[in-house]
PDB file with SEQRES, HELIX, SHEET and CRYST1 records, atoms N, CA, C and O in Angstrom:
SEQRES   1 A   76  UNK UNK UNK UNK UNK UNK UNK UNK UNK UNK UNK UNK UNK          
SEQRES   2 A   76  UNK UNK UNK UNK UNK UNK UNK UNK UNK UNK UNK UNK UNK          
SEQRES   3 A   76  UNK UNK UNK UNK UNK UNK UNK UNK UNK UNK UNK UNK UNK          
SEQRES   4 A   76  UNK UNK UNK UNK UNK UNK UNK UNK UNK UNK UNK UNK UNK          
SEQRES   5 A   76  UNK UNK UNK UNK UNK UNK UNK UNK UNK UNK UNK UNK UNK          
SEQRES   6 A   76  UNK UNK UNK UNK UNK UNK UNK UNK UNK UNK UNK                  
HELIX    1 AA1 UNK A   22  UNK A   24  5                                   3    
HELIX    2 AA2 UNK A   31  UNK A   47  1                                  17    
HELIX    3 AA3 UNK A   51  UNK A   72  1                                  22    
CRYST1    1.000    1.000    1.000  90.00  90.00  90.00 P 1           1          
ATOM      1  N   UNK A   1     113.409 115.711 122.760  1.00  0.00           N  
ATOM      2  CA  UNK A   1     113.661 117.095 122.479  1.00  0.00           C  
ATOM      3  C   UNK A   1     112.337 117.770 122.161  1.00  0.00           C  
ATOM      4  O   UNK A   1     111.865 117.751 121.024  1.00  0.00           O  
ATOM      5  N   UNK A   2     111.770 118.347 123.155  1.00  0.00           N  
ATOM      6  CA  UNK A   2     110.426 118.881 123.053  1.00  0.00           C  
ATOM      7  C   UNK A   2     110.342 120.067 122.109  1.00  0.00           C  
ATOM      8  O   UNK A   2     109.411 120.139 121.307  1.00  0.00           O  
ATOM      9  N   UNK A   3     111.281 120.998 122.176  1.00  0.00           N  
ATOM     10  CA  UNK A   3     111.189 122.214 121.385  1.00  0.00           C  
ATOM     11  C   UNK A   3     111.775 122.104 120.001  1.00  0.00           C  
ATOM     12  O   UNK A   3     111.715 123.074 119.245  1.00  0.00           O  
ATOM     13  N   UNK A   4     112.335 120.979 119.633  1.00  0.00           N  
ATOM     14  CA  UNK A   4     113.012 120.835 118.351  1.00  0.00           C  
ATOM     15  C   UNK A   4     112.086 120.270 117.281  1.00  0.00           C  
ATOM     16  O   UNK A   4     112.357 119.205 116.727  1.00  0.00           O  
ATOM     17  N   UNK A   5     111.013 120.962 116.993  1.00  0.00           N  
ATOM     18  CA  UNK A   5     110.080 120.499 115.974  1.00  0.00           C  
ATOM     19  C   UNK A   5     110.667 120.800 114.604  1.00  0.00           C  
ATOM     20  O   UNK A   5     111.082 121.927 114.333  1.00  0.00           O  
ATOM     21  N   UNK A   6     110.699 119.808 113.756  1.00  0.00           N  
ATOM     22  CA  UNK A   6     111.182 119.990 112.397  1.00  0.00           C  
ATOM     23  C   UNK A   6     112.663 119.752 112.223  1.00  0.00           C  
ATOM     24  O   UNK A   6     113.141 119.758 111.089  1.00  0.00           O  
ATOM     25  N   UNK A   7     113.410 119.544 113.284  1.00  0.00           N  
ATOM     26  CA  UNK A   7     114.828 119.257 113.140  1.00  0.00           C  
ATOM     27  C   UNK A   7     115.026 117.755 113.082  1.00  0.00           C  
ATOM     28  O   UNK A   7     114.302 116.988 113.715  1.00  0.00           O  
ATOM     29  N   UNK A   8     116.007 117.359 112.320  1.00  0.00           N  
ATOM     30  CA  UNK A   8     116.279 115.932 112.163  1.00  0.00           C  
ATOM     31  C   UNK A   8     117.581 115.578 112.843  1.00  0.00           C  
ATOM     32  O   UNK A   8     118.563 116.317 112.773  1.00  0.00           O  
ATOM     33  N   UNK A   9     117.572 114.433 113.502  1.00  0.00           N  
ATOM     34  CA  UNK A   9     118.777 113.889 114.101  1.00  0.00           C  
ATOM     35  C   UNK A   9     119.188 112.676 113.303  1.00  0.00           C  
ATOM     36  O   UNK A   9     118.349 111.839 112.969  1.00  0.00           O  
ATOM     37  N   UNK A  10     120.458 112.569 112.994  1.00  0.00           N  
ATOM     38  CA  UNK A  10     120.929 111.373 112.308  1.00  0.00           C  
ATOM     39  C   UNK A  10     121.366 110.357 113.351  1.00  0.00           C  
ATOM     40  O   UNK A  10     121.915 110.716 114.393  1.00  0.00           O  
ATOM     41  N   UNK A  11     121.119 109.093 113.061  1.00  0.00           N  
ATOM     42  CA  UNK A  11     121.504 108.021 113.984  1.00  0.00           C  
ATOM     43  C   UNK A  11     122.986 107.734 113.816  1.00  0.00           C  
ATOM     44  O   UNK A  11     123.511 107.716 112.702  1.00  0.00           O  
ATOM     45  N   UNK A  12     123.634 107.514 114.916  1.00  0.00           N  
ATOM     46  CA  UNK A  12     125.036 107.121 114.908  1.00  0.00           C  
ATOM     47  C   UNK A  12     125.155 105.759 115.553  1.00  0.00           C  
ATOM     48  O   UNK A  12     124.181 105.235 116.095  1.00  0.00           O  
ATOM     49  N   UNK A  13     126.339 105.184 115.498  1.00  0.00           N  
ATOM     50  CA  UNK A  13     126.548 103.857 116.073  1.00  0.00           C  
ATOM     51  C   UNK A  13     126.364 103.847 117.586  1.00  0.00           C  
ATOM     52  O   UNK A  13     125.967 102.829 118.152  1.00  0.00           O  
ATOM     53  N   UNK A  14     126.648 104.972 118.251  1.00  0.00           N  
ATOM     54  CA  UNK A  14     126.502 104.999 119.696  1.00  0.00           C  
ATOM     55  C   UNK A  14     125.095 105.406 120.131  1.00  0.00           C  
ATOM     56  O   UNK A  14     124.798 105.410 121.326  1.00  0.00           O  
ATOM     57  N   UNK A  15     124.229 105.745 119.181  1.00  0.00           N  
ATOM     58  CA  UNK A  15     122.843 106.109 119.485  1.00  0.00           C  
ATOM     59  C   UNK A  15     122.000 104.838 119.444  1.00  0.00           C  
ATOM     60  O   UNK A  15     121.823 104.261 118.371  1.00  0.00           O  
ATOM     61  N   UNK A  16     121.476 104.387 120.579  1.00  0.00           N  
ATOM     62  CA  UNK A  16     120.722 103.130 120.576  1.00  0.00           C  
ATOM     63  C   UNK A  16     119.437 103.241 119.763  1.00  0.00           C  
ATOM     64  O   UNK A  16     118.725 104.243 119.839  1.00  0.00           O  
ATOM     65  N   UNK A  17     119.156 102.222 119.000  1.00  0.00           N  
ATOM     66  CA  UNK A  17     117.956 102.188 118.180  1.00  0.00           C  
ATOM     67  C   UNK A  17     116.877 101.397 118.912  1.00  0.00           C  
ATOM     68  O   UNK A  17     117.120 100.259 119.312  1.00  0.00           O  
ATOM     69  N   UNK A  18     115.689 101.976 119.096  1.00  0.00           N  
ATOM     70  CA  UNK A  18     114.650 101.273 119.853  1.00  0.00           C  
ATOM     71  C   UNK A  18     113.953 100.170 119.072  1.00  0.00           C  
ATOM     72  O   UNK A  18     113.304  99.315 119.674  1.00  0.00           O  
ATOM     73  N   UNK A  19     114.069 100.167 117.752  1.00  0.00           N  
ATOM     74  CA  UNK A  19     113.366  99.162 116.969  1.00  0.00           C  
ATOM     75  C   UNK A  19     114.302  98.034 116.546  1.00  0.00           C  
ATOM     76  O   UNK A  19     115.523  98.189 116.523  1.00  0.00           O  
ATOM     77  N   UNK A  20     113.706  96.910 116.218  1.00  0.00           N  
ATOM     78  CA  UNK A  20     114.457  95.737 115.762  1.00  0.00           C  
ATOM     79  C   UNK A  20     114.474  95.747 114.239  1.00  0.00           C  
ATOM     80  O   UNK A  20     113.428  95.910 113.611  1.00  0.00           O  
ATOM     81  N   UNK A  21     115.640  95.576 113.644  1.00  0.00           N  
ATOM     82  CA  UNK A  21     115.773  95.528 112.200  1.00  0.00           C  
ATOM     83  C   UNK A  21     115.602  94.076 111.756  1.00  0.00           C  
ATOM     84  O   UNK A  21     116.532  93.276 111.857  1.00  0.00           O  
ATOM     85  N   UNK A  22     114.411  93.743 111.265  1.00  0.00           N  
ATOM     86  CA  UNK A  22     114.115  92.352 110.908  1.00  0.00           C  
ATOM     87  C   UNK A  22     114.918  91.866 109.716  1.00  0.00           C  
ATOM     88  O   UNK A  22     115.065  90.657 109.537  1.00  0.00           O  
ATOM     89  N   UNK A  23     115.447  92.771 108.889  1.00  0.00           N  
ATOM     90  CA  UNK A  23     116.240  92.331 107.747  1.00  0.00           C  
ATOM     91  C   UNK A  23     117.601  91.780 108.174  1.00  0.00           C  
ATOM     92  O   UNK A  23     118.283  91.142 107.373  1.00  0.00           O  
ATOM     93  N   UNK A  24     117.996  92.013 109.397  1.00  0.00           N  
ATOM     94  CA  UNK A  24     119.277  91.522 109.892  1.00  0.00           C  
ATOM     95  C   UNK A  24     119.164  90.170 110.589  1.00  0.00           C  
ATOM     96  O   UNK A  24     120.179  89.607 110.999  1.00  0.00           O  
ATOM     97  N   UNK A  25     117.947  89.636 110.734  1.00  0.00           N  
ATOM     98  CA  UNK A  25     117.765  88.355 111.399  1.00  0.00           C  
ATOM     99  C   UNK A  25     117.922  87.237 110.376  1.00  0.00           C  
ATOM    100  O   UNK A  25     117.179  87.179 109.396  1.00  0.00           O  
ATOM    101  N   UNK A  26     118.871  86.366 110.598  1.00  0.00           N  
ATOM    102  CA  UNK A  26     119.117  85.237 109.704  1.00  0.00           C  
ATOM    103  C   UNK A  26     118.216  84.072 110.115  1.00  0.00           C  
ATOM    104  O   UNK A  26     118.246  83.630 111.264  1.00  0.00           O  
ATOM    105  N   UNK A  27     117.416  83.580 109.165  1.00  0.00           N  
ATOM    106  CA  UNK A  27     116.491  82.489 109.452  1.00  0.00           C  
ATOM    107  C   UNK A  27     116.786  81.350 108.479  1.00  0.00           C  
ATOM    108  O   UNK A  27     116.780  81.568 107.268  1.00  0.00           O  
ATOM    109  N   UNK A  28     117.042  80.142 108.978  1.00  0.00           N  
ATOM    110  CA  UNK A  28     117.334  79.016 108.088  1.00  0.00           C  
ATOM    111  C   UNK A  28     116.083  78.553 107.333  1.00  0.00           C  
ATOM    112  O   UNK A  28     114.961  78.788 107.784  1.00  0.00           O  
ATOM    113  N   UNK A  29     116.273  77.911 106.211  1.00  0.00           N  
ATOM    114  CA  UNK A  29     115.159  77.423 105.402  1.00  0.00           C  
ATOM    115  C   UNK A  29     114.770  76.011 105.771  1.00  0.00           C  
ATOM    116  O   UNK A  29     114.733  75.137 104.904  1.00  0.00           O  
ATOM    117  N   UNK A  30     114.481  75.766 107.026  1.00  0.00           N  
ATOM    118  CA  UNK A  30     114.064  74.438 107.473  1.00  0.00           C  
ATOM    119  C   UNK A  30     112.898  74.593 108.453  1.00  0.00           C  
ATOM    120  O   UNK A  30     112.223  75.622 108.452  1.00  0.00           O  
ATOM    121  N   UNK A  31     112.659  73.588 109.281  1.00  0.00           N  
ATOM    122  CA  UNK A  31     111.525  73.632 110.208  1.00  0.00           C  
ATOM    123  C   UNK A  31     111.639  74.802 111.182  1.00  0.00           C  
ATOM    124  O   UNK A  31     110.632  75.411 111.545  1.00  0.00           O  
ATOM    125  N   UNK A  32     112.864  75.117 111.603  1.00  0.00           N  
ATOM    126  CA  UNK A  32     113.045  76.250 112.517  1.00  0.00           C  
ATOM    127  C   UNK A  32     112.643  77.559 111.841  1.00  0.00           C  
ATOM    128  O   UNK A  32     112.065  78.435 112.484  1.00  0.00           O  
ATOM    129  N   UNK A  33     112.940  77.694 110.570  1.00  0.00           N  
ATOM    130  CA  UNK A  33     112.538  78.888 109.832  1.00  0.00           C  
ATOM    131  C   UNK A  33     111.028  78.995 109.704  1.00  0.00           C  
ATOM    132  O   UNK A  33     110.465  80.087 109.788  1.00  0.00           O  
ATOM    133  N   UNK A  34     110.378  77.861 109.503  1.00  0.00           N  
ATOM    134  CA  UNK A  34     108.912  77.853 109.425  1.00  0.00           C  
ATOM    135  C   UNK A  34     108.299  78.242 110.761  1.00  0.00           C  
ATOM    136  O   UNK A  34     107.342  79.015 110.806  1.00  0.00           O  
ATOM    137  N   UNK A  35     108.838  77.716 111.837  1.00  0.00           N  
ATOM    138  CA  UNK A  35     108.339  78.057 113.173  1.00  0.00           C  
ATOM    139  C   UNK A  35     108.538  79.545 113.450  1.00  0.00           C  
ATOM    140  O   UNK A  35     107.644  80.204 113.979  1.00  0.00           O  
ATOM    141  N   UNK A  36     109.712  80.076 113.091  1.00  0.00           N  
ATOM    142  CA  UNK A  36     109.985  81.501 113.274  1.00  0.00           C  
ATOM    143  C   UNK A  36     108.998  82.346 112.472  1.00  0.00           C  
ATOM    144  O   UNK A  36     108.450  83.321 112.987  1.00  0.00           O  
ATOM    145  N   UNK A  37     108.773  81.975 111.217  1.00  0.00           N  
ATOM    146  CA  UNK A  37     107.878  82.741 110.358  1.00  0.00           C  
ATOM    147  C   UNK A  37     106.451  82.715 110.880  1.00  0.00           C  
ATOM    148  O   UNK A  37     105.788  83.751 110.921  1.00  0.00           O  
ATOM    149  N   UNK A  38     105.971  81.541 111.280  1.00  0.00           N  
ATOM    150  CA  UNK A  38     104.612  81.458 111.826  1.00  0.00           C  
ATOM    151  C   UNK A  38     104.485  82.247 113.128  1.00  0.00           C  
ATOM    152  O   UNK A  38     103.450  82.860 113.391  1.00  0.00           O  
ATOM    153  N   UNK A  39     105.532  82.229 113.932  1.00  0.00           N  
ATOM    154  CA  UNK A  39     105.525  83.012 115.165  1.00  0.00           C  
ATOM    155  C   UNK A  39     105.483  84.503 114.890  1.00  0.00           C  
ATOM    156  O   UNK A  39     104.761  85.239 115.562  1.00  0.00           O  
ATOM    157  N   UNK A  40     106.254  84.958 113.904  1.00  0.00           N  
ATOM    158  CA  UNK A  40     106.240  86.382 113.554  1.00  0.00           C  
ATOM    159  C   UNK A  40     104.877  86.801 113.008  1.00  0.00           C  
ATOM    160  O   UNK A  40     104.406  87.899 113.306  1.00  0.00           O  
ATOM    161  N   UNK A  41     104.243  85.947 112.218  1.00  0.00           N  
ATOM    162  CA  UNK A  41     102.899  86.245 111.705  1.00  0.00           C  
ATOM    163  C   UNK A  41     101.913  86.342 112.863  1.00  0.00           C  
ATOM    164  O   UNK A  41     101.069  87.238 112.881  1.00  0.00           O  
ATOM    165  N   UNK A  42     102.008  85.437 113.823  1.00  0.00           N  
ATOM    166  CA  UNK A  42     101.109  85.477 114.980  1.00  0.00           C  
ATOM    167  C   UNK A  42     101.312  86.751 115.794  1.00  0.00           C  
ATOM    168  O   UNK A  42     100.341  87.363 116.238  1.00  0.00           O  
ATOM    169  N   UNK A  43     102.556  87.149 115.991  1.00  0.00           N  
ATOM    170  CA  UNK A  43     102.842  88.380 116.724  1.00  0.00           C  
ATOM    171  C   UNK A  43     102.297  89.587 115.967  1.00  0.00           C  
ATOM    172  O   UNK A  43     101.719  90.490 116.571  1.00  0.00           O  
ATOM    173  N   UNK A  44     102.477  89.604 114.662  1.00  0.00           N  
ATOM    174  CA  UNK A  44     101.973  90.709 113.848  1.00  0.00           C  
ATOM    175  C   UNK A  44     100.454  90.788 113.908  1.00  0.00           C  
ATOM    176  O   UNK A  44      99.888  91.873 114.040  1.00  0.00           O  
ATOM    177  N   UNK A  45      99.796  89.638 113.812  1.00  0.00           N  
ATOM    178  CA  UNK A  45      98.334  89.627 113.867  1.00  0.00           C  
ATOM    179  C   UNK A  45      97.819  90.068 115.231  1.00  0.00           C  
ATOM    180  O   UNK A  45      96.786  90.732 115.320  1.00  0.00           O  
ATOM    181  N   UNK A  46      98.529  89.706 116.291  1.00  0.00           N  
ATOM    182  CA  UNK A  46      98.102  90.105 117.630  1.00  0.00           C  
ATOM    183  C   UNK A  46      98.375  91.587 117.874  1.00  0.00           C  
ATOM    184  O   UNK A  46      97.598  92.262 118.550  1.00  0.00           O  
ATOM    185  N   UNK A  47      99.476  92.088 117.324  1.00  0.00           N  
ATOM    186  CA  UNK A  47      99.865  93.468 117.584  1.00  0.00           C  
ATOM    187  C   UNK A  47      99.217  94.488 116.675  1.00  0.00           C  
ATOM    188  O   UNK A  47      99.055  95.644 117.066  1.00  0.00           O  
ATOM    189  N   UNK A  48      98.842  94.089 115.471  1.00  0.00           N  
ATOM    190  CA  UNK A  48      98.256  95.010 114.498  1.00  0.00           C  
ATOM    191  C   UNK A  48      96.967  94.377 113.964  1.00  0.00           C  
ATOM    192  O   UNK A  48      96.984  93.744 112.908  1.00  0.00           O  
ATOM    193  N   UNK A  49      95.864  94.539 114.676  1.00  0.00           N  
ATOM    194  CA  UNK A  49      94.612  93.879 114.291  1.00  0.00           C  
ATOM    195  C   UNK A  49      94.118  94.150 112.859  1.00  0.00           C  
ATOM    196  O   UNK A  49      93.514  93.254 112.270  1.00  0.00           O  
ATOM    197  N   UNK A  50      94.341  95.335 112.266  1.00  0.00           N  
ATOM    198  CA  UNK A  50      93.872  95.522 110.880  1.00  0.00           C  
ATOM    199  C   UNK A  50      94.539  94.600 109.862  1.00  0.00           C  
ATOM    200  O   UNK A  50      94.048  94.475 108.740  1.00  0.00           O  
ATOM    201  N   UNK A  51      95.654  93.950 110.230  1.00  0.00           N  
ATOM    202  CA  UNK A  51      96.294  93.037 109.285  1.00  0.00           C  
ATOM    203  C   UNK A  51      95.560  91.709 109.164  1.00  0.00           C  
ATOM    204  O   UNK A  51      95.865  90.914 108.274  1.00  0.00           O  
ATOM    205  N   UNK A  52      94.605  91.460 110.038  1.00  0.00           N  
ATOM    206  CA  UNK A  52      93.871  90.189 109.990  1.00  0.00           C  
ATOM    207  C   UNK A  52      93.087  90.041 108.694  1.00  0.00           C  
ATOM    208  O   UNK A  52      93.069  88.964 108.098  1.00  0.00           O  
ATOM    209  N   UNK A  53      92.435  91.121 108.251  1.00  0.00           N  
ATOM    210  CA  UNK A  53      91.667  91.041 107.006  1.00  0.00           C  
ATOM    211  C   UNK A  53      92.616  90.805 105.831  1.00  0.00           C  
ATOM    212  O   UNK A  53      92.271  90.086 104.893  1.00  0.00           O  
ATOM    213  N   UNK A  54      93.814  91.408 105.876  1.00  0.00           N  
ATOM    214  CA  UNK A  54      94.783  91.218 104.796  1.00  0.00           C  
ATOM    215  C   UNK A  54      95.203  89.754 104.705  1.00  0.00           C  
ATOM    216  O   UNK A  54      95.272  89.196 103.610  1.00  0.00           O  
ATOM    217  N   UNK A  55      95.481  89.136 105.836  1.00  0.00           N  
ATOM    218  CA  UNK A  55      95.857  87.721 105.841  1.00  0.00           C  
ATOM    219  C   UNK A  55      94.702  86.845 105.372  1.00  0.00           C  
ATOM    220  O   UNK A  55      94.900  85.883 104.630  1.00  0.00           O  
ATOM    221  N   UNK A  56      93.487  87.192 105.815  1.00  0.00           N  
ATOM    222  CA  UNK A  56      92.312  86.408 105.437  1.00  0.00           C  
ATOM    223  C   UNK A  56      92.062  86.466 103.931  1.00  0.00           C  
ATOM    224  O   UNK A  56      91.501  85.524 103.371  1.00  0.00           O  
ATOM    225  N   UNK A  57      92.459  87.535 103.273  1.00  0.00           N  
ATOM    226  CA  UNK A  57      92.279  87.662 101.824  1.00  0.00           C  
ATOM    227  C   UNK A  57      93.495  87.114 101.070  1.00  0.00           C  
ATOM    228  O   UNK A  57      93.340  86.445 100.048  1.00  0.00           O  
ATOM    229  N   UNK A  58      94.688  87.392 101.565  1.00  0.00           N  
ATOM    230  CA  UNK A  58      95.892  87.054 100.817  1.00  0.00           C  
ATOM    231  C   UNK A  58      96.217  85.554 100.796  1.00  0.00           C  
ATOM    232  O   UNK A  58      96.744  85.055  99.801  1.00  0.00           O  
ATOM    233  N   UNK A  59      95.913  84.839 101.868  1.00  0.00           N  
ATOM    234  CA  UNK A  59      96.225  83.404 101.885  1.00  0.00           C  
ATOM    235  C   UNK A  59      95.391  82.632 100.861  1.00  0.00           C  
ATOM    236  O   UNK A  59      95.963  81.887 100.066  1.00  0.00           O  
ATOM    237  N   UNK A  60      94.055  82.781 100.847  1.00  0.00           N  
ATOM    238  CA  UNK A  60      93.291  82.070  99.803  1.00  0.00           C  
ATOM    239  C   UNK A  60      93.659  82.523  98.388  1.00  0.00           C  
ATOM    240  O   UNK A  60      93.701  81.710  97.465  1.00  0.00           O  
ATOM    241  N   UNK A  61      93.924  83.814  98.220  1.00  0.00           N  
ATOM    242  CA  UNK A  61      94.325  84.304  96.901  1.00  0.00           C  
ATOM    243  C   UNK A  61      95.667  83.699  96.485  1.00  0.00           C  
ATOM    244  O   UNK A  61      95.850  83.343  95.321  1.00  0.00           O  
ATOM    245  N   UNK A  62      96.600  83.582  97.422  1.00  0.00           N  
ATOM    246  CA  UNK A  62      97.884  82.960  97.127  1.00  0.00           C  
ATOM    247  C   UNK A  62      97.745  81.495  96.751  1.00  0.00           C  
ATOM    248  O   UNK A  62      98.450  81.010  95.866  1.00  0.00           O  
ATOM    249  N   UNK A  63      96.840  80.785  97.419  1.00  0.00           N  
ATOM    250  CA  UNK A  63      96.594  79.381  97.091  1.00  0.00           C  
ATOM    251  C   UNK A  63      96.015  79.259  95.679  1.00  0.00           C  
ATOM    252  O   UNK A  63      96.413  78.377  94.917  1.00  0.00           O  
ATOM    253  N   UNK A  64      95.087  80.132  95.336  1.00  0.00           N  
ATOM    254  CA  UNK A  64      94.481  80.107  93.995  1.00  0.00           C  
ATOM    255  C   UNK A  64      95.539  80.385  92.928  1.00  0.00           C  
ATOM    256  O   UNK A  64      95.593  79.688  91.915  1.00  0.00           O  
ATOM    257  N   UNK A  65      96.375  81.389  93.146  1.00  0.00           N  
ATOM    258  CA  UNK A  65      97.427  81.709  92.180  1.00  0.00           C  
ATOM    259  C   UNK A  65      98.413  80.547  92.062  1.00  0.00           C  
ATOM    260  O   UNK A  65      98.838  80.211  90.956  1.00  0.00           O  
ATOM    261  N   UNK A  66      98.780  79.928  93.186  1.00  0.00           N  
ATOM    262  CA  UNK A  66      99.696  78.786  93.152  1.00  0.00           C  
ATOM    263  C   UNK A  66      99.100  77.619  92.368  1.00  0.00           C  
ATOM    264  O   UNK A  66      99.802  76.967  91.595  1.00  0.00           O  
ATOM    265  N   UNK A  67      97.808  77.356  92.565  1.00  0.00           N  
ATOM    266  CA  UNK A  67      97.157  76.271  91.825  1.00  0.00           C  
ATOM    267  C   UNK A  67      97.084  76.570  90.338  1.00  0.00           C  
ATOM    268  O   UNK A  67      97.303  75.679  89.517  1.00  0.00           O  
ATOM    269  N   UNK A  68      96.783  77.801  89.983  1.00  0.00           N  
ATOM    270  CA  UNK A  68      96.743  78.182  88.568  1.00  0.00           C  
ATOM    271  C   UNK A  68      98.120  78.022  87.940  1.00  0.00           C  
ATOM    272  O   UNK A  68      98.240  77.489  86.837  1.00  0.00           O  
ATOM    273  N   UNK A  69      99.151  78.477  88.627  1.00  0.00           N  
ATOM    274  CA  UNK A  69     100.509  78.329  88.096  1.00  0.00           C  
ATOM    275  C   UNK A  69     100.902  76.863  87.980  1.00  0.00           C  
ATOM    276  O   UNK A  69     101.590  76.475  87.035  1.00  0.00           O  
ATOM    277  N   UNK A  70     100.475  76.059  88.923  1.00  0.00           N  
ATOM    278  CA  UNK A  70     100.797  74.633  88.890  1.00  0.00           C  
ATOM    279  C   UNK A  70     100.094  73.940  87.725  1.00  0.00           C  
ATOM    280  O   UNK A  70     100.693  73.114  87.037  1.00  0.00           O  
ATOM    281  N   UNK A  71      98.819  74.277  87.506  1.00  0.00           N  
ATOM    282  CA  UNK A  71      98.057  73.635  86.433  1.00  0.00           C  
ATOM    283  C   UNK A  71      98.491  74.087  85.052  1.00  0.00           C  
ATOM    284  O   UNK A  71      98.384  73.328  84.089  1.00  0.00           O  
ATOM    285  N   UNK A  72      98.984  75.325  84.945  1.00  0.00           N  
ATOM    286  CA  UNK A  72      99.363  75.836  83.631  1.00  0.00           C  
ATOM    287  C   UNK A  72     100.839  75.673  83.344  1.00  0.00           C  
ATOM    288  O   UNK A  72     101.290  76.020  82.252  1.00  0.00           O  
ATOM    289  N   UNK A  73     101.600  75.163  84.280  1.00  0.00           N  
ATOM    290  CA  UNK A  73     103.039  74.997  84.075  1.00  0.00           C  
ATOM    291  C   UNK A  73     103.292  73.891  83.045  1.00  0.00           C  
ATOM    292  O   UNK A  73     102.634  72.850  83.036  1.00  0.00           O  
ATOM    293  N   UNK A  74     104.234  74.151  82.214  1.00  0.00           N  
ATOM    294  CA  UNK A  74     104.589  73.133  81.215  1.00  0.00           C  
ATOM    295  C   UNK A  74     105.558  72.135  81.835  1.00  0.00           C  
ATOM    296  O   UNK A  74     106.403  72.507  82.649  1.00  0.00           O  
ATOM    297  N   UNK A  75     105.437  70.903  81.459  1.00  0.00           N  
ATOM    298  CA  UNK A  75     106.367  69.883  81.951  1.00  0.00           C  
ATOM    299  C   UNK A  75     107.731  70.117  81.332  1.00  0.00           C  
ATOM    300  O   UNK A  75     107.847  70.352  80.129  1.00  0.00           O  
ATOM    301  N   UNK A  76     108.747  70.053  82.151  1.00  0.00           N  
ATOM    302  CA  UNK A  76     110.105  70.304  81.642  1.00  0.00           C  
ATOM    303  C   UNK A  76     110.961  69.092  81.815  1.00  0.00           C  
ATOM    304  O   UNK A  76     112.135  69.109  81.447  1.00  0.00           O  
TER     305      UNK A  76                                                      
END                                                                             
């Protein structure tokens, strides 16, 4: 709709949605889930190059936080 600047259309059930709703994808918590997750990360990194720096920073930071939590955890 070229001339309809500023008007909003609400989505209905018969209106096809071009995007995939990732919250609706059920992924099991086993090896298949790990493969799916790694595949989605690879697709994201290939499709959105600025996310590479975020992954490069967040993974080592996550490992450091996990180690700190592990070392400071009390035995139960």
